Structures are given as structure tokens and as C-alpha cells.
BALOBA-1460 file (C-alpha; in Angstrom, 3 decimals):
// residues 261
<rec num="1" residu="m" x="-20.692" y="-17.173" z="11.339"/>
<rec num="2" residu="s" x="-22.036" y="-16.932" z="14.924"/>
<rec num="3" residu="e" x="-23.585" y="-14.126" z="16.501"/>
<rec num="4" residu="h" x="-20.675" y="-11.508" z="17.659"/>
<rec num="5" residu="r" x="-21.802" y="-8.535" z="19.675"/>
<rec num="6" residu="p" x="-19.621" y="-5.416" z="17.763"/>
<rec num="7" residu="r" x="-17.014" y="-3.911" z="20.004"/>
<rec num="8" residu="k" x="-16.939" y="-0.220" z="20.800"/>
<rec num="9" residu="r" x="-13.331" y="0.079" z="21.311"/>
<rec num="10" residu="f" x="-12.973" y="-1.368" z="18.427"/>
<rec num="11" residu="g" x="-14.575" y="0.824" z="16.513"/>
<rec num="12" residu="q" x="-16.721" y="-1.982" z="14.706"/>
<rec num="13" residu="h" x="-19.424" y="-1.437" z="12.539"/>
<rec num="14" residu="f" x="-20.344" y="-4.805" z="10.636"/>
<rec num="15" residu="l" x="-21.682" y="-4.706" z="6.878"/>
<rec num="16" residu="h" x="-24.809" y="-6.238" z="6.331"/>
<rec num="17" residu="d" x="-26.213" y="-5.042" z="3.117"/>
<rec num="18" residu="r" x="-25.501" y="-7.121" z="-0.146"/>
<rec num="19" residu="g" x="-26.363" y="-4.701" z="-2.654"/>
<rec num="20" residu="i" x="-23.136" y="-2.551" z="-1.338"/>
<rec num="21" residu="v" x="-21.111" y="-5.436" z="-1.007"/>
<rec num="22" residu="q" x="-21.906" y="-6.581" z="-4.583"/>
<rec num="23" residu="r" x="-21.166" y="-2.467" z="-5.444"/>
<rec num="24" residu="i" x="-17.273" y="-2.841" z="-3.482"/>
<rec num="25" residu="l" x="-16.822" y="-6.227" z="-5.475"/>
<rec num="26" residu="d" x="-17.205" y="-4.594" z="-8.643"/>
<rec num="27" residu="a" x="-15.603" y="-1.483" z="-7.744"/>
<rec num="28" residu="f" x="-12.412" y="-3.791" z="-6.418"/>
<rec num="29" residu="d" x="-12.437" y="-6.364" z="-9.279"/>
<rec num="30" residu="p" x="-10.247" y="-9.073" z="-7.854"/>
<rec num="31" residu="q" x="-8.785" y="-11.173" z="-9.818"/>
<rec num="32" residu="p" x="-7.257" y="-15.150" z="-9.359"/>
<rec num="33" residu="g" x="-3.880" y="-15.024" z="-8.640"/>
<rec num="34" residu="e" x="-3.900" y="-11.796" z="-7.369"/>
<rec num="35" residu="t" x="-2.212" y="-11.489" z="-3.621"/>
<rec num="36" residu="l" x="-5.618" y="-9.768" z="-1.771"/>
<rec num="37" residu="v" x="-5.086" y="-8.516" z="1.726"/>
<rec num="38" residu="e" x="-8.932" y="-7.463" z="3.676"/>
<rec num="39" residu="i" x="-8.196" y="-4.791" z="6.524"/>
<rec num="40" residu="g" x="-10.798" y="-5.970" z="9.254"/>
<rec num="41" residu="p" x="-12.341" y="-8.668" z="8.044"/>
<rec num="42" residu="g" x="-15.466" y="-8.472" z="10.739"/>
<rec num="43" residu="p" x="-18.158" y="-11.332" z="10.453"/>
<rec num="44" residu="g" x="-16.855" y="-11.804" z="6.855"/>
<rec num="45" residu="a" x="-19.332" y="-10.156" z="4.815"/>
<rec num="46" residu="l" x="-16.544" y="-8.956" z="2.217"/>
<rec num="47" residu="t" x="-14.089" y="-11.665" z="2.853"/>
<rec num="48" residu="r" x="-16.735" y="-15.259" z="2.139"/>
<rec num="49" residu="p" x="-17.423" y="-13.051" z="-1.003"/>
<rec num="50" residu="l" x="-13.718" y="-12.188" z="-2.312"/>
<rec num="51" residu="l" x="-12.908" y="-16.068" z="-1.507"/>
<rec num="52" residu="e" x="-15.387" y="-17.180" z="-4.396"/>
<rec num="53" residu="r" x="-13.004" y="-14.836" z="-6.765"/>
<rec num="54" residu="c" x="-9.538" y="-14.964" z="-5.412"/>
<rec num="55" residu="t" x="-7.727" y="-17.692" z="-2.906"/>
<rec num="56" residu="p" x="-5.769" y="-17.663" z="-0.577"/>
<rec num="57" residu="l" x="-7.130" y="-14.701" z="0.985"/>
<rec num="58" residu="h" x="-5.076" y="-12.878" z="3.916"/>
<rec num="59" residu="v" x="-6.566" y="-10.913" z="6.451"/>
<rec num="60" residu="v" x="-5.600" y="-8.389" z="9.551"/>
<rec num="61" residu="e" x="-8.164" y="-8.634" z="12.431"/>
<rec num="62" residu="l" x="-7.000" y="-7.122" z="16.076"/>
<rec num="63" residu="d" x="-10.489" y="-8.720" z="17.687"/>
<rec num="64" residu="r" x="-9.279" y="-12.680" z="18.759"/>
<rec num="65" residu="d" x="-12.108" y="-13.527" z="18.978"/>
<rec num="66" residu="l" x="-13.229" y="-12.784" z="15.379"/>
<rec num="67" residu="a" x="-10.166" y="-13.872" z="14.296"/>
<rec num="68" residu="a" x="-10.595" y="-17.643" z="15.912"/>
<rec num="69" residu="q" x="-14.299" y="-17.482" z="14.144"/>
<rec num="70" residu="l" x="-12.697" y="-17.030" z="10.883"/>
<rec num="71" residu="r" x="-9.900" y="-19.611" z="11.283"/>
<rec num="72" residu="a" x="-12.614" y="-22.005" z="12.606"/>
<rec num="73" residu="d" x="-15.093" y="-21.238" z="9.542"/>
<rec num="74" residu="f" x="-12.712" y="-21.543" z="6.503"/>
<rec num="75" residu="p" x="-9.804" y="-23.965" z="5.361"/>
<rec num="76" residu="p" x="-5.922" y="-21.997" z="6.641"/>
<rec num="77" residu="e" x="-5.001" y="-23.185" z="2.648"/>
<rec num="78" residu="q" x="-7.896" y="-20.300" z="1.467"/>
<rec num="79" residu="l" x="-7.681" y="-17.639" z="4.259"/>
<rec num="80" residu="i" x="-4.402" y="-16.794" z="6.224"/>
<rec num="81" residu="v" x="-5.600" y="-15.176" z="9.177"/>
<rec num="82" residu="h" x="-3.277" y="-12.307" z="10.632"/>
<rec num="83" residu="e" x="-4.145" y="-11.790" z="14.762"/>
<rec num="84" residu="a" x="-2.739" y="-8.250" z="14.788"/>
<rec num="85" residu="d" x="-2.931" y="-4.483" z="14.980"/>
<rec num="86" residu="a" x="-3.101" y="-3.048" z="11.611"/>
<rec num="87" residu="l" x="-1.554" y="-0.011" z="12.711"/>
<rec num="88" residu="k" x="1.786" y="-2.009" z="13.575"/>
<rec num="89" residu="f" x="1.584" y="-4.673" z="10.452"/>
<rec num="90" residu="d" x="3.916" y="-5.116" z="7.874"/>
<rec num="91" residu="f" x="1.655" y="-4.966" z="5.328"/>
<rec num="92" residu="c" x="4.889" y="-5.557" z="2.530"/>
<rec num="93" residu="s" x="5.665" y="-8.736" z="4.378"/>
<rec num="94" residu="l" x="3.231" y="-10.234" z="2.318"/>
<rec num="95" residu="a" x="3.848" y="-9.253" z="-0.874"/>
<rec num="96" residu="p" x="5.192" y="-11.314" z="-3.665"/>
<rec num="97" residu="t" x="8.495" y="-11.133" z="-5.332"/>
<rec num="98" residu="d" x="6.824" y="-10.188" z="-8.567"/>
<rec num="99" residu="g" x="4.012" y="-8.183" z="-7.775"/>
<rec num="100" residu="k" x="1.700" y="-5.986" z="-5.583"/>
<rec num="101" residu="l" x="-0.863" y="-5.883" z="-2.773"/>
<rec num="102" residu="r" x="-3.665" y="-5.221" z="-3.452"/>
<rec num="103" residu="v" x="-5.458" y="-4.086" z="0.192"/>
<rec num="104" residu="i" x="-9.668" y="-3.768" z="0.959"/>
<rec num="105" residu="g" x="-11.208" y="-3.413" z="4.179"/>
<rec num="106" residu="n" x="-14.318" y="-1.809" z="5.901"/>
<rec num="107" residu="l" x="-11.738" y="0.606" z="8.322"/>
<rec num="108" residu="p" x="-12.482" y="1.181" z="11.838"/>
<rec num="109" residu="y" x="-13.421" y="4.594" z="11.958"/>
<rec num="110" residu="n" x="-11.590" y="5.505" z="15.169"/>
<rec num="111" residu="i" x="-8.227" y="4.594" z="13.260"/>
<rec num="112" residu="s" x="-8.798" y="5.672" z="10.044"/>
<rec num="113" residu="t" x="-6.507" y="8.263" z="9.654"/>
<rec num="114" residu="p" x="-3.254" y="6.995" z="11.202"/>
<rec num="115" residu="l" x="-3.950" y="3.889" z="9.135"/>
<rec num="116" residu="l" x="-3.792" y="5.650" z="6.086"/>
<rec num="117" residu="f" x="-0.961" y="7.145" z="7.061"/>
<rec num="118" residu="h" x="1.086" y="3.496" z="7.975"/>
<rec num="119" residu="l" x="-0.081" y="2.515" z="4.413"/>
<rec num="120" residu="l" x="1.727" y="5.581" z="3.179"/>
<rec num="121" residu="e" x="4.537" y="3.848" z="4.109"/>
<rec num="122" residu="h" x="4.196" y="0.624" z="2.138"/>
<rec num="123" residu="r" x="2.640" y="2.285" z="-0.687"/>
<rec num="124" residu="h" x="5.624" y="0.708" z="-3.129"/>
<rec num="125" residu="c" x="4.444" y="-2.719" z="-2.512"/>
<rec num="126" residu="i" x="1.036" y="-1.769" z="-2.395"/>
<rec num="127" residu="g" x="-0.461" y="-1.801" z="-6.376"/>
<rec num="128" residu="d" x="-4.188" y="-0.242" z="-5.139"/>
<rec num="129" residu="m" x="-6.572" y="0.045" z="-2.148"/>
<rec num="130" residu="l" x="-10.292" y="0.147" z="-1.601"/>
<rec num="131" residu="f" x="-11.966" y="1.556" z="1.460"/>
<rec num="132" residu="m" x="-14.815" y="2.188" z="3.047"/>
<rec num="133" residu="l" x="-14.325" y="4.958" z="5.591"/>
<rec num="134" residu="q" x="-16.590" y="8.137" z="7.392"/>
<rec num="135" residu="k" x="-17.458" y="10.021" z="4.637"/>
<rec num="136" residu="e" x="-16.192" y="13.185" z="5.915"/>
<rec num="137" residu="v" x="-12.499" y="11.742" z="6.078"/>
<rec num="138" residu="v" x="-13.112" y="10.676" z="2.220"/>
<rec num="139" residu="d" x="-14.277" y="14.341" z="1.588"/>
<rec num="140" residu="r" x="-11.374" y="15.327" z="3.046"/>
<rec num="141" residu="m" x="-8.771" y="12.740" z="1.702"/>
<rec num="142" residu="a" x="-10.166" y="14.051" z="-2.387"/>
<rec num="143" residu="a" x="-11.444" y="17.972" z="-1.582"/>
<rec num="144" residu="t" x="-9.380" y="20.423" z="-4.025"/>
<rec num="145" residu="p" x="-7.391" y="23.716" z="-2.987"/>
<rec num="146" residu="g" x="-9.819" y="26.304" z="-2.257"/>
<rec num="147" residu="n" x="-12.289" y="23.587" z="-0.599"/>
<rec num="148" residu="k" x="-13.717" y="23.620" z="2.664"/>
<rec num="149" residu="d" x="-12.485" y="20.092" z="3.769"/>
<rec num="150" residu="y" x="-9.047" y="20.764" z="1.848"/>
<rec num="151" residu="g" x="-6.028" y="20.090" z="4.747"/>
<rec num="152" residu="r" x="-3.136" y="17.919" z="5.437"/>
<rec num="153" residu="l" x="-4.997" y="14.724" z="4.980"/>
<rec num="154" residu="s" x="-5.453" y="16.348" z="1.022"/>
<rec num="155" residu="v" x="-2.223" y="17.144" z="0.532"/>
<rec num="156" residu="m" x="-0.017" y="14.328" z="2.184"/>
<rec num="157" residu="l" x="-2.442" y="11.665" z="0.923"/>
<rec num="158" residu="q" x="-2.479" y="13.115" z="-2.930"/>
<rec num="159" residu="w" x="1.086" y="14.033" z="-3.130"/>
<rec num="160" residu="q" x="1.618" y="9.828" z="-3.122"/>
<rec num="161" residu="l" x="-1.514" y="8.817" z="-4.270"/>
<rec num="162" residu="n" x="-4.453" y="8.979" z="-6.540"/>
<rec num="163" residu="v" x="-7.621" y="9.536" z="-4.401"/>
<rec num="164" residu="e" x="-10.556" y="8.814" z="-6.136"/>
<rec num="165" residu="k" x="-14.129" y="8.870" z="-3.821"/>
<rec num="166" residu="l" x="-16.426" y="6.385" z="-5.744"/>
<rec num="167" residu="f" x="-19.724" y="6.236" z="-4.103"/>
<rec num="168" residu="d" x="-21.464" y="6.708" z="-0.670"/>
<rec num="169" residu="v" x="-23.048" y="4.337" z="1.912"/>
<rec num="170" residu="r" x="-25.785" y="5.027" z="4.197"/>
<rec num="171" residu="p" x="-25.819" y="4.116" z="7.877"/>
<rec num="172" residu="g" x="-28.235" y="1.668" z="8.103"/>
<rec num="173" residu="a" x="-26.078" y="-0.710" z="5.549"/>
<rec num="174" residu="f" x="-23.939" y="-1.234" z="9.200"/>
<rec num="175" residu="t" x="-25.136" y="-3.489" z="12.106"/>
<rec num="176" residu="p" x="-24.949" y="-1.387" z="14.522"/>
<rec num="177" residu="p" x="-25.711" y="1.646" z="12.461"/>
<rec num="178" residu="p" x="-22.954" y="4.399" z="12.356"/>
<rec num="179" residu="k" x="-24.238" y="8.107" z="14.033"/>
<rec num="180" residu="v" x="-22.784" y="8.914" z="10.515"/>
<rec num="181" residu="d" x="-22.569" y="8.276" z="6.527"/>
<rec num="182" residu="s" x="-19.655" y="6.524" z="4.876"/>
<rec num="183" residu="s" x="-18.252" y="6.514" z="1.876"/>
<rec num="184" residu="v" x="-16.194" y="4.343" z="-0.381"/>
<rec num="185" residu="v" x="-12.725" y="5.581" z="-1.643"/>
<rec num="186" residu="r" x="-10.306" y="4.247" z="-4.328"/>
<rec num="187" residu="l" x="-6.494" y="4.691" z="-3.439"/>
<rec num="188" residu="v" x="-3.794" y="4.238" z="-6.296"/>
<rec num="189" residu="p" x="-0.163" y="5.387" z="-5.729"/>
<rec num="190" residu="h" x="1.821" y="7.224" z="-8.262"/>
<rec num="191" residu="a" x="4.343" y="5.790" z="-10.403"/>
<rec num="192" residu="r" x="5.662" y="8.869" z="-10.427"/>
<rec num="193" residu="p" x="4.464" y="11.608" z="-7.986"/>
<rec num="194" residu="p" x="2.440" y="15.208" z="-9.332"/>
<rec num="195" residu="i" x="5.603" y="16.716" z="-7.406"/>
<rec num="196" residu="e" x="9.062" y="16.823" z="-7.045"/>
<rec num="197" residu="v" x="9.806" y="17.073" z="-3.039"/>
<rec num="198" residu="r" x="13.556" y="17.188" z="-2.043"/>
<rec num="199" residu="d" x="13.164" y="15.718" z="1.152"/>
<rec num="200" residu="a" x="9.445" y="14.075" z="2.980"/>
<rec num="201" residu="h" x="9.863" y="15.186" z="6.186"/>
<rec num="202" residu="v" x="10.722" y="18.865" z="5.634"/>
<rec num="203" residu="f" x="7.489" y="18.577" z="3.400"/>
<rec num="204" residu="a" x="5.348" y="16.674" z="5.958"/>
<rec num="205" residu="q" x="7.020" y="19.412" z="8.545"/>
<rec num="206" residu="v" x="5.756" y="22.644" z="6.238"/>
<rec num="207" residu="v" x="2.268" y="20.919" z="5.682"/>
<rec num="208" residu="r" x="1.405" y="20.275" z="9.025"/>
<rec num="209" residu="a" x="2.609" y="23.934" z="10.471"/>
<rec num="210" residu="a" x="0.169" y="25.728" z="7.360"/>
<rec num="211" residu="f" x="-2.336" y="23.893" z="8.479"/>
<rec num="212" residu="a" x="-1.452" y="24.358" z="12.284"/>
<rec num="213" residu="q" x="-4.552" y="27.457" z="12.729"/>
<rec num="214" residu="r" x="-6.605" y="26.958" z="9.858"/>
<rec num="215" residu="r" x="-8.164" y="30.823" z="10.260"/>
<rec num="216" residu="k" x="-4.431" y="32.211" z="10.182"/>
<rec num="217" residu="t" x="-2.567" y="33.170" z="7.335"/>
<rec num="218" residu="l" x="0.967" y="31.336" z="5.813"/>
<rec num="219" residu="r" x="2.456" y="34.510" z="7.550"/>
<rec num="220" residu="n" x="1.435" y="33.805" z="11.493"/>
<rec num="221" residu="n" x="1.860" y="29.371" z="10.668"/>
<rec num="222" residu="l" x="4.834" y="29.445" z="8.930"/>
<rec num="223" residu="k" x="6.819" y="32.043" z="11.017"/>
<rec num="224" residu="g" x="8.923" y="29.544" z="12.814"/>
<rec num="225" residu="l" x="10.073" y="28.019" z="9.424"/>
<rec num="226" residu="m" x="10.631" y="30.873" z="7.189"/>
<rec num="227" residu="t" x="9.917" y="34.607" z="6.721"/>
<rec num="228" residu="a" x="6.982" y="36.280" z="5.246"/>
<rec num="229" residu="e" x="9.921" y="37.861" z="2.020"/>
<rec num="230" residu="t" x="11.119" y="34.299" z="1.377"/>
<rec num="231" residu="l" x="7.235" y="33.916" z="0.898"/>
<rec num="232" residu="a" x="6.400" y="36.810" z="-1.086"/>
<rec num="233" residu="s" x="10.334" y="36.236" z="-3.087"/>
<rec num="234" residu="l" x="8.103" y="32.132" z="-3.717"/>
<rec num="235" residu="g" x="5.798" y="34.035" z="-5.575"/>
<rec num="236" residu="i" x="3.217" y="32.977" z="-2.232"/>
<rec num="237" residu="d" x="1.143" y="36.008" z="-1.050"/>
<rec num="238" residu="p" x="1.787" y="35.702" z="2.848"/>
<rec num="239" residu="q" x="-1.737" y="36.638" z="3.272"/>
<rec num="240" residu="r" x="-3.098" y="33.718" z="1.943"/>
<rec num="241" residu="r" x="-3.997" y="30.956" z="4.217"/>
<rec num="242" residu="a" x="-2.856" y="27.009" z="3.489"/>
<rec num="243" residu="e" x="-6.549" y="25.943" z="2.148"/>
<rec num="244" residu="t" x="-6.088" y="28.074" z="-1.028"/>
<rec num="245" residu="l" x="-2.487" y="26.243" z="-1.604"/>
<rec num="246" residu="t" x="-1.655" y="23.666" z="-4.557"/>
<rec num="247" residu="l" x="0.220" y="20.119" z="-3.946"/>
<rec num="248" residu="a" x="2.769" y="22.534" z="-6.148"/>
<rec num="249" residu="e" x="3.080" y="25.557" z="-4.203"/>
<rec num="250" residu="f" x="3.436" y="22.915" z="-1.022"/>
<rec num="251" residu="a" x="6.560" y="21.493" z="-3.041"/>
<rec num="252" residu="t" x="7.583" y="25.163" z="-3.544"/>
<rec num="253" residu="l" x="7.883" y="26.226" z="-0.390"/>
<rec num="254" residu="a" x="9.340" y="22.667" z="1.522"/>
<rec num="255" residu="n" x="12.140" y="22.908" z="-1.152"/>
<rec num="256" residu="t" x="13.298" y="26.050" z="-0.028"/>
<rec num="257" residu="l" x="14.261" y="24.875" z="3.280"/>
<rec num="258" residu="p" x="17.093" y="22.678" z="4.237"/>
<rec num="259" residu="p" x="17.062" y="19.083" z="4.325"/>
<rec num="260" residu="v" x="16.653" y="17.465" z="8.286"/>
<rec num="261" residu="v" x="19.170" y="15.716" z="9.469"/>
């Protein structure tokens, strides 16, 4: 592929370290016959070795110059290029009738969190995902109650996915080097969620409100949704902060409220 200058507005940092590429491939372990989707293939550091193991491969690329170059470099029966915004892309449209997608990518850091929430909406047609993300984001995704990184992202993802941080990656593995470290994470949708949530919208509302101001107590952050007396009646101290609550306790709070109409 010809030289492509990474574009700041797309948050492009291209992976070039072959050792890291190999570690990602070993962790993902693609098999012939699987339906694979790569988000943000860039110049193809992951794309080429993926194609050696499994074809056809779907890629979702917003940068039209990169999309055109990918089409020029690989035959269409091997690489199916979707020139589209991953934040709006219908991933389930690619799912086979008798199976699920496997998704991989070095995600642009400037859209990683909204993209994760978009992919959550497609989790029923996804078998697993392996992503390179900003280390700080992965630490938040995998954090447990009581950890300073534990927050809304941790709760909303762990409710619906198993989150497994695999390894860290230094800035020098990319062109241009980002100003932060990166991490590789594996996400697998739960066959059965670890908690029972009656209304997903109410659960999301409670979690968002609870973490609205991290230093404030549940009594303050949830006062628009429930009283301190209600919290106490559920066995949850109103003076606690959201970062101390387990998934099950968030479910208990949400399940006491009426569904969103």
C-alpha cells in the first residue's frame, strides 16, 4: 500500500509493530469459515495477516482514500470494503444466518466509547470482539467496584459483556505514536447476563445518574429518582458512592423503579 498520512480528525494511529500484530492475531485466533469484521483497517497491518487465515474479510473504513487503496490492493472476493462510519454501521447486516460475527480492530481513540455502546446494540449477532484501545479506557472497562477507574462504562459493559484485558502496548508500536499507552481487550457477550434487569432504559438511567458527580453520595446523585429512605430499605447506605456498588446492587436499584414508557 502506498504511503498514507494519518489524519488527525479521524484519530488515526496506524499499528506497525509486527510483534504486536502477531500477539493480536494469536489472541483472536481466526478460523477458516468464520465471518470476520475489521473496524478501521487503515493501511492493512492487521488486514493482511487476517486474510491469510480467513476469507472473505469484511472491513469498515470511513477514510475514502484508505478504502480506495484497500480495494485496489485486494480482490473483492477476498476483501469486502464497507466505506462507512462505524458509529452508524449495521453490523448485524453482515451476520451469517447460522452463526455470529467476530469483530476486531485498532479503534480510533476519539470515538471508542460511543462505538462500544453502538456495538452493544448489536451484541446478539456478535460472538466476540478483540480491540486495541487507549489503556485508560480499557482500565475503566475492566475495573471492579471500589477501584478508582470503576464507573458508568464499567457497569454498562460488564452487565452485557465479559471484559478481559489481555496486554498493554507502548506508543512506539504506532505511526504516529499516540501520547498515551494502549491495551488489547477481549469482549464476549454474555449468553446469560450476570444480573436480572427488568428495564434496560431504567438501568441505564440509574447508572448514569449515580455516576453523574463521582464525589457525591447516592443520596445526592439519585435524589431525582428515589429517596434516601428507599435506598436504605433496599439495604444500600445512602451515604455510599456509586463506585462502591456491585452490578447486582445497581440492578436492585433499577428494578424498584417503574419501566420507562
